[in-house]
C-alpha positions as CSV (number, residue, x, y, z in Angstrom):
1,M,49.8,8.6,58.5
2,K,51.3,5.2,59.0
3,I,49.1,3.2,61.8
4,K,50.5,-0.5,62.2
5,V,48.3,-3.6,64.3
6,G,49.1,-2.8,67.8
7,D,49.6,0.5,68.2
8,W,47.3,2.8,70.2
9,I,45.4,5.6,68.6
10,R,43.3,8.8,69.8
11,V,40.3,8.4,67.9
12,D,38.0,11.8,67.4
13,C,34.1,10.3,67.7
14,N,31.8,14.1,67.3
15,G,33.4,15.3,69.8
16,S,34.2,13.0,72.5
17,Y,37.9,11.1,72.3
18,R,38.1,7.1,72.5
19,E,41.5,5.3,72.7
20,G,42.9,1.8,72.6
21,I,45.0,-0.7,70.5
22,I,45.0,-0.9,67.0
23,Q,43.4,-5.4,66.7
24,D,43.1,-4.4,62.7
25,I,43.1,-2.6,59.5
26,K,41.0,-3.1,56.6
27,I,41.8,-1.2,52.9
28,G,38.5,-0.2,51.3
29,T,39.0,-0.6,47.6
30,C,35.8,1.3,46.4
31,E,33.3,4.4,46.9
32,T,30.4,1.7,48.5
33,D,32.7,0.5,50.5
34,P,33.9,3.5,52.9
35,A,34.8,0.8,55.6
36,G,37.1,-1.7,54.4
37,E,34.5,-4.5,55.1
38,L,34.6,-6.0,51.6
39,G,38.5,-5.2,51.4
40,H,41.5,-6.7,52.5
41,D,42.7,-6.9,56.2
42,V,46.3,-5.4,56.5
43,K,49.2,-5.5,59.6
44,E,49.9,-1.8,58.8
45,L,49.5,0.9,56.0
46,D,50.3,4.8,55.7
47,T,46.5,6.5,55.6
48,K,48.0,9.4,53.4
49,Y,48.0,6.3,50.1
50,F,44.3,5.0,51.1
51,T,40.7,7.2,51.5
52,F,39.0,4.6,52.4
53,G,39.4,2.0,55.1
54,S,38.3,1.7,58.7
55,V,41.1,0.2,62.1
56,G,39.2,-1.7,65.2
57,F,40.7,-0.9,68.1
58,G,40.1,-1.3,71.7
59,D,37.0,-4.0,73.5
60,S,34.9,-3.9,70.0
61,W,35.7,0.2,69.0
62,W,36.0,1.1,64.8
63,C,36.9,4.4,63.3
64,Y,37.5,5.2,59.9
65,F,40.9,6.2,59.3
66,N,40.5,9.9,59.1
67,Q,39.4,10.2,62.7
68,I,42.4,8.6,64.0
69,K,44.4,11.9,66.2
70,E,46.8,10.3,67.6
71,V,49.2,8.0,67.7
72,K,51.9,6.1,69.7
73,K,53.7,3.5,68.3
74,C,53.9,0.2,69.5
75,Q,57.8,-0.1,70.3
76,D,57.9,3.8,71.4
77,R,55.2,3.3,73.9
78,E,56.7,2.7,76.7
79,R,59.2,6.2,76.1
80,D,56.0,7.2,75.4
81,Y,56.9,9.1,71.8
82,T,53.4,10.6,70.8
83,I,53.0,11.4,67.0
84,K,49.7,13.7,67.2
85,Y,48.1,14.6,63.3
């Protein structure tokens, strides 16, 4: 799934859902850093090529890539075009 800073996401948080705008994307570079805290900040990426990393969204939330269930691209939000995973 392709994500980009500014995209709207819906995230599964153990059965409840949170929504927000992506503020930052971090790539984990090793198994001991699954959230990417020691990795690189990027503006966009395709999560099928990266298994380790996290997304900061909303006011102060974050999630792993595999928790993202829905994405609305930043340029498409006004058209309400939804991509579901």
